[in-house]
mmCIF file of the N, C-alpha and C atoms, coordinates in Angstrom:
data_MODEL
# 
_entry.id   MODEL 
# 
loop_
_atom_site.group_PDB 
_atom_site.id 
_atom_site.type_symbol 
_atom_site.label_atom_id 
_atom_site.label_alt_id 
_atom_site.label_comp_id 
_atom_site.label_asym_id 
_atom_site.label_entity_id 
_atom_site.label_seq_id 
_atom_site.pdbx_PDB_ins_code 
_atom_site.Cartn_x 
_atom_site.Cartn_y 
_atom_site.Cartn_z 
_atom_site.occupancy 
_atom_site.B_iso_or_equiv 
_atom_site.pdbx_formal_charge 
_atom_site.auth_seq_id 
_atom_site.auth_comp_id 
_atom_site.auth_asym_id 
_atom_site.auth_atom_id 
_atom_site.pdbx_PDB_model_num 
ATOM 1   N N  . MET A 1 1  ? -97.657  23.826 -13.828 1.00 0.00 ? 1  MET A N  1 
ATOM 2   C CA . MET A 1 1  ? -98.717  23.823 -14.808 1.00 0.00 ? 1  MET A CA 1 
ATOM 3   C C  . MET A 1 1  ? -99.604  22.591 -14.637 1.00 0.00 ? 1  MET A C  1 
ATOM 4   N N  . ALA A 1 2  ? -99.004  21.479 -14.287 1.00 0.00 ? 2  ALA A N  1 
ATOM 5   C CA . ALA A 1 2  ? -99.809  20.262 -14.120 1.00 0.00 ? 2  ALA A CA 1 
ATOM 6   C C  . ALA A 1 2  ? -100.793 20.406 -12.964 1.00 0.00 ? 2  ALA A C  1 
ATOM 7   N N  . LEU A 1 3  ? -100.379 21.050 -11.898 1.00 0.00 ? 3  LEU A N  1 
ATOM 8   C CA . LEU A 1 3  ? -101.278 21.252 -10.764 1.00 0.00 ? 3  LEU A CA 1 
ATOM 9   C C  . LEU A 1 3  ? -102.403 22.212 -11.134 1.00 0.00 ? 3  LEU A C  1 
ATOM 10  N N  . ARG A 1 4  ? -102.106 23.219 -11.936 1.00 0.00 ? 4  ARG A N  1 
ATOM 11  C CA . ARG A 1 4  ? -103.151 24.122 -12.419 1.00 0.00 ? 4  ARG A CA 1 
ATOM 12  C C  . ARG A 1 4  ? -104.188 23.368 -13.243 1.00 0.00 ? 4  ARG A C  1 
ATOM 13  N N  . GLU A 1 5  ? -103.728 22.421 -14.037 1.00 0.00 ? 5  GLU A N  1 
ATOM 14  C CA . GLU A 1 5  ? -104.650 21.617 -14.840 1.00 0.00 ? 5  GLU A CA 1 
ATOM 15  C C  . GLU A 1 5  ? -105.538 20.750 -13.949 1.00 0.00 ? 5  GLU A C  1 
ATOM 16  N N  . VAL A 1 6  ? -104.978 20.229 -12.866 1.00 0.00 ? 6  VAL A N  1 
ATOM 17  C CA . VAL A 1 6  ? -105.770 19.437 -11.917 1.00 0.00 ? 6  VAL A CA 1 
ATOM 18  C C  . VAL A 1 6  ? -106.882 20.302 -11.333 1.00 0.00 ? 6  VAL A C  1 
ATOM 19  N N  . TYR A 1 7  ? -106.547 21.525 -10.947 1.00 0.00 ? 7  TYR A N  1 
ATOM 20  C CA . TYR A 1 7  ? -107.551 22.448 -10.400 1.00 0.00 ? 7  TYR A CA 1 
ATOM 21  C C  . TYR A 1 7  ? -108.599 22.796 -11.458 1.00 0.00 ? 7  TYR A C  1 
ATOM 22  N N  . ALA A 1 8  ? -108.162 23.058 -12.682 1.00 0.00 ? 8  ALA A N  1 
ATOM 23  C CA . ALA A 1 8  ? -109.099 23.422 -13.747 1.00 0.00 ? 8  ALA A CA 1 
ATOM 24  C C  . ALA A 1 8  ? -110.066 22.281 -14.047 1.00 0.00 ? 8  ALA A C  1 
ATOM 25  N N  . ARG A 1 9  ? -109.559 21.055 -14.084 1.00 0.00 ? 9  ARG A N  1 
ATOM 26  C CA . ARG A 1 9  ? -110.445 19.905 -14.342 1.00 0.00 ? 9  ARG A CA 1 
ATOM 27  C C  . ARG A 1 9  ? -111.412 19.705 -13.187 1.00 0.00 ? 9  ARG A C  1 
ATOM 28  N N  . ALA A 1 10 ? -110.982 19.990 -11.964 1.00 0.00 ? 10 ALA A N  1 
ATOM 29  C CA . ALA A 1 10 ? -111.876 19.858 -10.809 1.00 0.00 ? 10 ALA A CA 1 
ATOM 30  C C  . ALA A 1 10 ? -113.048 20.826 -10.933 1.00 0.00 ? 10 ALA A C  1 
ATOM 31  N N  . ARG A 1 11 ? -112.780 22.020 -11.421 1.00 0.00 ? 11 ARG A N  1 
ATOM 32  C CA . ARG A 1 11 ? -113.866 22.994 -11.624 1.00 0.00 ? 11 ARG A CA 1 
ATOM 33  C C  . ARG A 1 11 ? -114.825 22.524 -12.699 1.00 0.00 ? 11 ARG A C  1 
ATOM 34  N N  . GLN A 1 12 ? -114.288 21.871 -13.718 1.00 0.00 ? 12 GLN A N  1 
ATOM 35  C CA . GLN A 1 12 ? -115.131 21.426 -14.830 1.00 0.00 ? 12 GLN A CA 1 
ATOM 36  C C  . GLN A 1 12 ? -116.038 20.270 -14.442 1.00 0.00 ? 12 GLN A C  1 
ATOM 37  N N  . HIS A 1 13 ? -115.473 19.234 -13.833 1.00 0.00 ? 13 HIS A N  1 
ATOM 38  C CA . HIS A 1 13 ? -116.282 18.044 -13.558 1.00 0.00 ? 13 HIS A CA 1 
ATOM 39  C C  . HIS A 1 13 ? -116.985 18.087 -12.213 1.00 0.00 ? 13 HIS A C  1 
ATOM 40  N N  . ASN A 1 14 ? -116.500 18.912 -11.269 1.00 0.00 ? 14 ASN A N  1 
ATOM 41  C CA . ASN A 1 14 ? -117.144 19.113 -9.968  1.00 0.00 ? 14 ASN A CA 1 
ATOM 42  C C  . ASN A 1 14 ? -117.438 17.801 -9.236  1.00 0.00 ? 14 ASN A C  1 
ATOM 43  N N  . SER A 1 15 ? -116.475 16.880 -9.268  1.00 0.00 ? 15 SER A N  1 
ATOM 44  C CA . SER A 1 15 ? -116.606 15.585 -8.606  1.00 0.00 ? 15 SER A CA 1 
ATOM 45  C C  . SER A 1 15 ? -115.476 15.441 -7.587  1.00 0.00 ? 15 SER A C  1 
ATOM 46  N N  . ALA A 1 16 ? -115.842 15.268 -6.323  1.00 0.00 ? 16 ALA A N  1 
ATOM 47  C CA . ALA A 1 16 ? -114.836 15.149 -5.272  1.00 0.00 ? 16 ALA A CA 1 
ATOM 48  C C  . ALA A 1 16 ? -113.959 13.917 -5.482  1.00 0.00 ? 16 ALA A C  1 
ATOM 49  N N  . GLU A 1 17 ? -114.555 12.821 -5.909  1.00 0.00 ? 17 GLU A N  1 
ATOM 50  C CA . GLU A 1 17 ? -113.783 11.586 -6.104  1.00 0.00 ? 17 GLU A CA 1 
ATOM 51  C C  . GLU A 1 17 ? -112.760 11.758 -7.225  1.00 0.00 ? 17 GLU A C  1 
ATOM 52  N N  . GLN A 1 18 ? -113.174 12.352 -8.324  1.00 0.00 ? 18 GLN A N  1 
ATOM 53  C CA . GLN A 1 18 ? -112.259 12.539 -9.451  1.00 0.00 ? 18 GLN A CA 1 
ATOM 54  C C  . GLN A 1 18 ? -111.178 13.558 -9.100  1.00 0.00 ? 18 GLN A C  1 
ATOM 55  N N  . ALA A 1 19 ? -111.564 14.627 -8.422  1.00 0.00 ? 19 ALA A N  1 
ATOM 56  C CA . ALA A 1 19 ? -110.581 15.636 -8.015  1.00 0.00 ? 19 ALA A CA 1 
ATOM 57  C C  . ALA A 1 19 ? -109.558 15.030 -7.061  1.00 0.00 ? 19 ALA A C  1 
ATOM 58  N N  . ALA A 1 20 ? -110.016 14.218 -6.110  1.00 0.00 ? 20 ALA A N  1 
ATOM 59  C CA . ALA A 1 20 ? -109.103 13.580 -5.163  1.00 0.00 ? 20 ALA A CA 1 
ATOM 60  C C  . ALA A 1 20 ? -108.149 12.639 -5.883  1.00 0.00 ? 20 ALA A C  1 
ATOM 61  N N  . GLY A 1 21 ? -108.649 11.894 -6.839  1.00 0.00 ? 21 GLY A N  1 
ATOM 62  C CA . GLY A 1 21 ? -107.801 10.977 -7.592  1.00 0.00 ? 21 GLY A CA 1 
ATOM 63  C C  . GLY A 1 21 ? -106.735 11.691 -8.405  1.00 0.00 ? 21 GLY A C  1 
ATOM 64  N N  . GLU A 1 22 ? -107.139 12.755 -9.081  1.00 0.00 ? 22 GLU A N  1 
ATOM 65  C CA . GLU A 1 22 ? -106.176 13.507 -9.886  1.00 0.00 ? 22 GLU A CA 1 
ATOM 66  C C  . GLU A 1 22 ? -105.154 14.223 -9.007  1.00 0.00 ? 22 GLU A C  1 
ATOM 67  N N  . LEU A 1 23 ? -105.611 14.748 -7.869  1.00 0.00 ? 23 LEU A N  1 
ATOM 68  C CA . LEU A 1 23 ? -104.681 15.411 -6.955  1.00 0.00 ? 23 LEU A CA 1 
ATOM 69  C C  . LEU A 1 23 ? -103.706 14.396 -6.358  1.00 0.00 ? 23 LEU A C  1 
ATOM 70  N N  . ALA A 1 24 ? -104.192 13.222 -6.014  1.00 0.00 ? 24 ALA A N  1 
ATOM 71  C CA . ALA A 1 24 ? -103.314 12.173 -5.474  1.00 0.00 ? 24 ALA A CA 1 
ATOM 72  C C  . ALA A 1 24 ? -102.271 11.758 -6.516  1.00 0.00 ? 24 ALA A C  1 
ATOM 73  N N  . ALA A 1 25 ? -102.674 11.682 -7.768  1.00 0.00 ? 25 ALA A N  1 
ATOM 74  C CA . ALA A 1 25 ? -101.721 11.335 -8.830  1.00 0.00 ? 25 ALA A CA 1 
ATOM 75  C C  . ALA A 1 25 ? -100.652 12.407 -8.959  1.00 0.00 ? 25 ALA A C  1 
ATOM 76  N N  . TRP A 1 26 ? -101.052 13.671 -8.887  1.00 0.00 ? 26 TRP A N  1 
ATOM 77  C CA . TRP A 1 26 ? -100.061 14.755 -8.955  1.00 0.00 ? 26 TRP A CA 1 
ATOM 78  C C  . TRP A 1 26 ? -99.132  14.694 -7.753  1.00 0.00 ? 26 TRP A C  1 
ATOM 79  N N  . MET A 1 27 ? -99.679  14.411 -6.568  1.00 0.00 ? 27 MET A N  1 
ATOM 80  C CA . MET A 1 27 ? -98.858  14.325 -5.367  1.00 0.00 ? 27 MET A CA 1 
ATOM 81  C C  . MET A 1 27 ? -97.836  13.192 -5.480  1.00 0.00 ? 27 MET A C  1 
ATOM 82  N N  . ASN A 1 28 ? -98.224  12.077 -6.062  1.00 0.00 ? 28 ASN A N  1 
ATOM 83  C CA . ASN A 1 28 ? -97.275  10.977 -6.253  1.00 0.00 ? 28 ASN A CA 1 
ATOM 84  C C  . ASN A 1 28 ? -96.113  11.421 -7.135  1.00 0.00 ? 28 ASN A C  1 
ATOM 85  N N  . TRP A 1 29 ? -96.439  12.162 -8.198  1.00 0.00 ? 29 TRP A N  1 
ATOM 86  C CA . TRP A 1 29 ? -95.378  12.678 -9.058  1.00 0.00 ? 29 TRP A CA 1 
ATOM 87  C C  . TRP A 1 29 ? -94.483  13.638 -8.273  1.00 0.00 ? 29 TRP A C  1 
ATOM 88  N N  . ALA A 1 30 ? -95.100  14.543 -7.522  1.00 0.00 ? 30 ALA A N  1 
ATOM 89  C CA . ALA A 1 30 ? -94.341  15.565 -6.794  1.00 0.00 ? 30 ALA A CA 1 
ATOM 90  C C  . ALA A 1 30 ? -93.413  14.938 -5.759  1.00 0.00 ? 30 ALA A C  1 
ATOM 91  N N  . ARG A 1 31 ? -93.865  13.878 -5.106  1.00 0.00 ? 31 ARG A N  1 
ATOM 92  C CA . ARG A 1 31 ? -93.014  13.222 -4.103  1.00 0.00 ? 31 ARG A CA 1 
ATOM 93  C C  . ARG A 1 31 ? -91.800  12.570 -4.740  1.00 0.00 ? 31 ARG A C  1 
ATOM 94  N N  . ARG A 1 32 ? -91.938  12.130 -5.990  1.00 0.00 ? 32 ARG A N  1 
ATOM 95  C CA . ARG A 1 32 ? -90.838  11.442 -6.670  1.00 0.00 ? 32 ARG A CA 1 
ATOM 96  C C  . ARG A 1 32 ? -89.913  12.382 -7.430  1.00 0.00 ? 32 ARG A C  1 
ATOM 97  N N  . CYS A 1 33 ? -90.316  13.631 -7.622  1.00 0.00 ? 33 CYS A N  1 
ATOM 98  C CA . CYS A 1 33 ? -89.485  14.544 -8.395  1.00 0.00 ? 33 CYS A CA 1 
ATOM 99  C C  . CYS A 1 33 ? -88.269  14.966 -7.577  1.00 0.00 ? 33 CYS A C  1 
ATOM 100 N N  . ARG A 1 34 ? -87.340  15.610 -8.227  1.00 0.00 ? 34 ARG A N  1 
ATOM 101 C CA . ARG A 1 34 ? -86.091  15.991 -7.569  1.00 0.00 ? 34 ARG A CA 1 
ATOM 102 C C  . ARG A 1 34 ? -86.138  17.387 -6.966  1.00 0.00 ? 34 ARG A C  1 
ATOM 103 N N  . LEU A 1 35 ? -87.244  18.065 -7.123  1.00 0.00 ? 35 LEU A N  1 
ATOM 104 C CA . LEU A 1 35 ? -87.332  19.445 -6.648  1.00 0.00 ? 35 LEU A CA 1 
ATOM 105 C C  . LEU A 1 35 ? -87.914  19.490 -5.233  1.00 0.00 ? 35 LEU A C  1 
ATOM 106 N N  . ALA A 1 36 ? -87.140  19.993 -4.312  1.00 0.00 ? 36 ALA A N  1 
ATOM 107 C CA . ALA A 1 36 ? -87.556  20.041 -2.905  1.00 0.00 ? 36 ALA A CA 1 
ATOM 108 C C  . ALA A 1 36 ? -88.831  20.856 -2.681  1.00 0.00 ? 36 ALA A C  1 
ATOM 109 N N  . PRO A 1 37 ? -89.037  21.985 -3.372  1.00 0.00 ? 37 PRO A N  1 
ATOM 110 C CA . PRO A 1 37 ? -90.278  22.729 -3.152  1.00 0.00 ? 37 PRO A CA 1 
ATOM 111 C C  . PRO A 1 37 ? -91.537  21.929 -3.515  1.00 0.00 ? 37 PRO A C  1 
ATOM 112 N N  . PHE A 1 38 ? -91.450  21.121 -4.556  1.00 0.00 ? 38 PHE A N  1 
ATOM 113 C CA . PHE A 1 38 ? -92.596  20.288 -4.921  1.00 0.00 ? 38 PHE A CA 1 
ATOM 114 C C  . PHE A 1 38 ? -92.845  19.205 -3.881  1.00 0.00 ? 38 PHE A C  1 
ATOM 115 N N  . LYS A 1 39 ? -91.778  18.641 -3.346  1.00 0.00 ? 39 LYS A N  1 
ATOM 116 C CA . LYS A 1 39 ? -91.922  17.638 -2.295  1.00 0.00 ? 39 LYS A CA 1 
ATOM 117 C C  . LYS A 1 39 ? -92.568  18.254 -1.059  1.00 0.00 ? 39 LYS A C  1 
ATOM 118 N N  . LYS A 1 40 ? -92.150  19.471 -0.725  1.00 0.00 ? 40 LYS A N  1 
ATOM 119 C CA . LYS A 1 40 ? -92.722  20.158 0.428   1.00 0.00 ? 40 LYS A CA 1 
ATOM 120 C C  . LYS A 1 40 ? -94.196  20.477 0.189   1.00 0.00 ? 40 LYS A C  1 
ATOM 121 N N  . LEU A 1 41 ? -94.539  20.929 -1.012  1.00 0.00 ? 41 LEU A N  1 
ATOM 122 C CA . LEU A 1 41 ? -95.929  21.221 -1.346  1.00 0.00 ? 41 LEU A CA 1 
ATOM 123 C C  . LEU A 1 41 ? -96.778  19.957 -1.268  1.00 0.00 ? 41 LEU A C  1 
ATOM 124 N N  . ALA A 1 42 ? -96.272  18.847 -1.776  1.00 0.00 ? 42 ALA A N  1 
ATOM 125 C CA . ALA A 1 42 ? -97.015  17.583 -1.714  1.00 0.00 ? 42 ALA A CA 1 
ATOM 126 C C  . ALA A 1 42 ? -97.263  17.175 -0.260  1.00 0.00 ? 42 ALA A C  1 
ATOM 127 N N  . ALA A 1 43 ? -96.278  17.374 0.607   1.00 0.00 ? 43 ALA A N  1 
ATOM 128 C CA . ALA A 1 43 ? -96.451  17.039 2.022   1.00 0.00 ? 43 ALA A CA 1 
ATOM 129 C C  . ALA A 1 43 ? -97.497  17.939 2.670   1.00 0.00 ? 43 ALA A C  1 
ATOM 130 N N  . THR A 1 44 ? -97.492  19.214 2.307   1.00 0.00 ? 44 THR A N  1 
ATOM 131 C CA . THR A 1 44 ? -98.478  20.152 2.851   1.00 0.00 ? 44 THR A CA 1 
ATOM 132 C C  . THR A 1 44 ? -99.878  19.786 2.389   1.00 0.00 ? 44 THR A C  1 
ATOM 133 N N  . ILE A 1 45 ? -100.021 19.473 1.115   1.00 0.00 ? 45 ILE A N  1 
ATOM 134 C CA . ILE A 1 45 ? -101.329 19.077 0.584   1.00 0.00 ? 45 ILE A CA 1 
ATOM 135 C C  . ILE A 1 45 ? -101.803 17.792 1.244   1.00 0.00 ? 45 ILE A C  1 
ATOM 136 N N  . LYS A 1 46 ? -100.882 16.842 1.456   1.00 0.00 ? 46 LYS A N  1 
ATOM 137 C CA . LYS A 1 46 ? -101.256 15.584 2.098   1.00 0.00 ? 46 LYS A CA 1 
ATOM 138 C C  . LYS A 1 46 ? -101.810 15.830 3.491   1.00 0.00 ? 46 LYS A C  1 
ATOM 139 N N  . ALA A 1 47 ? -101.211 16.751 4.223   1.00 0.00 ? 47 ALA A N  1 
ATOM 140 C CA . ALA A 1 47 ? -101.651 17.045 5.588   1.00 0.00 ? 47 ALA A CA 1 
ATOM 141 C C  . ALA A 1 47 ? -103.043 17.669 5.614   1.00 0.00 ? 47 ALA A C  1 
ATOM 142 N N  . ARG A 1 48 ? -103.414 18.330 4.534   1.00 0.00 ? 48 ARG A N  1 
ATOM 143 C CA . ARG A 1 48 ? -104.710 19.024 4.466   1.00 0.00 ? 48 ARG A CA 1 
ATOM 144 C C  . ARG A 1 48 ? -105.524 18.558 3.265   1.00 0.00 ? 48 ARG A C  1 
ATOM 145 N N  . PHE A 1 49 ? -105.386 17.307 2.907   1.00 0.00 ? 49 PHE A N  1 
ATOM 146 C CA . PHE A 1 49 ? -105.924 16.776 1.660   1.00 0.00 ? 49 PHE A CA 1 
ATOM 147 C C  . PHE A 1 49 ? -107.426 17.031 1.500   1.00 0.00 ? 49 PHE A C  1 
ATOM 148 N N  . ASP A 1 50 ? -108.231 16.670 2.489   1.00 0.00 ? 50 ASP A N  1 
ATOM 149 C CA . ASP A 1 50 ? -109.681 16.829 2.369   1.00 0.00 ? 50 ASP A CA 1 
ATOM 150 C C  . ASP A 1 50 ? -110.079 18.287 2.189   1.00 0.00 ? 50 ASP A C  1 
ATOM 151 N N  . ALA A 1 51 ? -109.433 19.170 2.919   1.00 0.00 ? 51 ALA A N  1 
ATOM 152 C CA . ALA A 1 51 ? -109.739 20.598 2.801   1.00 0.00 ? 51 ALA A CA 1 
ATOM 153 C C  . ALA A 1 51 ? -109.337 21.133 1.431   1.00 0.00 ? 51 ALA A C  1 
ATOM 154 N N  . VAL A 1 52 ? -108.227 20.660 0.898   1.00 0.00 ? 52 VAL A N  1 
ATOM 155 C CA . VAL A 1 52 ? -107.787 21.109 -0.426  1.00 0.00 ? 52 VAL A CA 1 
ATOM 156 C C  . VAL A 1 52 ? -108.780 20.662 -1.489  1.00 0.00 ? 52 VAL A C  1 
ATOM 157 N N  . VAL A 1 53 ? -109.241 19.424 -1.404  1.00 0.00 ? 53 VAL A N  1 
ATOM 158 C CA . VAL A 1 53 ? -110.222 18.932 -2.380  1.00 0.00 ? 53 VAL A CA 1 
ATOM 159 C C  . VAL A 1 53 ? -111.513 19.738 -2.281  1.00 0.00 ? 53 VAL A C  1 
ATOM 160 N N  . ARG A 1 54 ? -111.974 20.008 -1.078  1.00 0.00 ? 54 ARG A N  1 
ATOM 161 C CA . ARG A 1 54 ? -113.186 20.837 -0.917  1.00 0.00 ? 54 ARG A CA 1 
ATOM 162 C C  . ARG A 1 54 ? -112.975 22.222 -1.511  1.00 0.00 ? 54 ARG A C  1 
ATOM 163 N N  . GLY A 1 55 ? -111.806 22.789 -1.285  1.00 0.00 ? 55 GLY A N  1 
ATOM 164 C CA . GLY A 1 55 ? -111.491 24.103 -1.842  1.00 0.00 ? 55 GLY A CA 1 
ATOM 165 C C  . GLY A 1 55 ? -111.450 24.102 -3.352  1.00 0.00 ? 55 GLY A C  1 
ATOM 166 N N  . MET A 1 56 ? -110.980 23.008 -3.936  1.00 0.00 ? 56 MET A N  1 
ATOM 167 C CA . MET A 1 56 ? -110.959 22.900 -5.394  1.00 0.00 ? 56 MET A CA 1 
ATOM 168 C C  . MET A 1 56 ? -112.374 22.942 -5.953  1.00 0.00 ? 56 MET A C  1 
ATOM 169 N N  . LEU A 1 57 ? -113.303 22.323 -5.259  1.00 0.00 ? 57 LEU A N  1 
ATOM 170 C CA . LEU A 1 57 ? -114.678 22.244 -5.749  1.00 0.00 ? 57 LEU A CA 1 
ATOM 171 C C  . LEU A 1 57 ? -115.487 23.488 -5.420  1.00 0.00 ? 57 LEU A C  1 
ATOM 172 N N  . ASP A 1 58 ? -115.181 24.132 -4.287  1.00 0.00 ? 58 ASP A N  1 
ATOM 173 C CA . ASP A 1 58 ? -115.901 25.345 -3.892  1.00 0.00 ? 58 ASP A CA 1 
ATOM 174 C C  . ASP A 1 58 ? -115.488 26.550 -4.723  1.00 0.00 ? 58 ASP A C  1 
ATOM 175 N N  . GLN A 1 59 ? -114.309 26.478 -5.312  1.00 0.00 ? 59 GLN A N  1 
ATOM 176 C CA . GLN A 1 59 ? -113.754 27.558 -6.124  1.00 0.00 ? 59 GLN A CA 1 
ATOM 177 C C  . GLN A 1 59 ? -113.605 28.840 -5.312  1.00 0.00 ? 59 GLN A C  1 
ATOM 178 N N  . ARG A 1 60 ? -113.271 28.683 -4.062  1.00 0.00 ? 60 ARG A N  1 
ATOM 179 C CA . ARG A 1 60 ? -113.033 29.838 -3.197  1.00 0.00 ? 60 ARG A CA 1 
ATOM 180 C C  . ARG A 1 60 ? -111.539 30.123 -3.156  1.00 0.00 ? 60 ARG A C  1 
ATOM 181 N N  . SER A 1 61 ? -111.235 31.344 -2.815  1.00 0.00 ? 61 SER A N  1 
ATOM 182 C CA . SER A 1 61 ? -109.837 31.717 -2.646  1.00 0.00 ? 61 SER A CA 1 
ATOM 183 C C  . SER A 1 61 ? -109.747 32.717 -1.502  1.00 0.00 ? 61 SER A C  1 
ATOM 184 N N  . ASN A 1 62 ? -108.545 33.136 -1.222  1.00 0.00 ? 62 ASN A N  1 
ATOM 185 C CA . ASN A 1 62 ? -108.351 34.130 -0.176  1.00 0.00 ? 62 ASN A CA 1 
ATOM 186 C C  . ASN A 1 62 ? -108.325 35.543 -0.764  1.00 0.00 ? 62 ASN A C  1 
ATOM 187 N N  . ALA A 1 63 ? -108.856 35.728 -1.969  1.00 0.00 ? 63 ALA A N  1 
ATOM 188 C CA . ALA A 1 63 ? -108.818 37.025 -2.643  1.00 0.00 ? 63 ALA A CA 1 
ATOM 189 C C  . ALA A 1 63 ? -109.520 38.103 -1.825  1.00 0.00 ? 63 ALA A C  1 
ATOM 190 N N  . PHE A 1 64 ? -110.644 37.776 -1.189  1.00 0.00 ? 64 PHE A N  1 
ATOM 191 C CA . PHE A 1 64 ? -111.360 38.762 -0.391  1.00 0.00 ? 64 PHE A CA 1 
ATOM 192 C C  . PHE A 1 64 ? -110.518 39.237 0.779   1.00 0.00 ? 64 PHE A C  1 
ATOM 193 N N  . VAL A 1 65 ? -109.892 38.301 1.475   1.00 0.00 ? 65 VAL A N  1 
ATOM 194 C CA . VAL A 1 65 ? -109.047 38.659 2.611   1.00 0.00 ? 65 VAL A CA 1 
ATOM 195 C C  . VAL A 1 65 ? -107.843 39.475 2.137   1.00 0.00 ? 65 VAL A C  1 
ATOM 196 N N  . GLU A 1 66 ? -107.256 39.090 1.046   1.00 0.00 ? 66 GLU A N  1 
ATOM 197 C CA . GLU A 1 66 ? -106.110 39.839 0.511   1.00 0.00 ? 66 GLU A CA 1 
ATOM 198 C C  . GLU A 1 66 ? -106.520 41.255 0.098   1.00 0.00 ? 66 GLU A C  1 
ATOM 199 N N  . SER A 1 67 ? -107.713 41.409 -0.433  1.00 0.00 ? 67 SER A N  1 
ATOM 200 C CA . SER A 1 67 ? -108.156 42.752 -0.817  1.00 0.00 ? 67 SER A CA 1 
ATOM 201 C C  . SER A 1 67 ? -108.374 43.627 0.423   1.00 0.00 ? 67 SER A C  1 
ATOM 202 N N  . MET A 1 68 ? -108.793 43.030 1.521   1.00 0.00 ? 68 MET A N  1 
ATOM 203 C CA . MET A 1 68 ? -108.964 43.787 2.762   1.00 0.00 ? 68 MET A CA 1 
ATOM 204 C C  . MET A 1 68 ? -107.599 44.247 3.308   1.00 0.00 ? 68 MET A C  1 
ATOM 205 N N  . ASN A 1 69 ? -106.562 43.454 3.069   1.00 0.00 ? 69 ASN A N  1 
ATOM 206 C CA . ASN A 1 69 ? -105.225 43.820 3.538   1.00 0.00 ? 69 ASN A CA 1 
ATOM 207 C C  . ASN A 1 69 ? -104.650 44.990 2.736   1.00 0.00 ? 69 ASN A C  1 
ATOM 208 N N  . GLY A 1 70 ? -105.164 45.182 1.529   1.00 0.00 ? 70 GLY A N  1 
ATOM 209 C CA . GLY A 1 70 ? -104.659 46.253 0.652   1.00 0.00 ? 70 GLY A CA 1 
ATOM 210 C C  . GLY A 1 70 ? -105.209 47.528 1.014   1.00 0.00 ? 70 GLY A C  1 
# 
């Protein structure tokens, strides 16, 4: 839920710097938590950080591609 809130706030303020800061804060939490899936997700986001931030602001998804697969 916290990551969803980060994405929602990114859509509202539409600022790459603020989105990057909030995402980095969530990643710090995820790296310290005890749940391995969150740690893995944080590592994946870190590897693609700039692209994830751009995606948060572009509000794009893979919905079109998924609909073509259906």
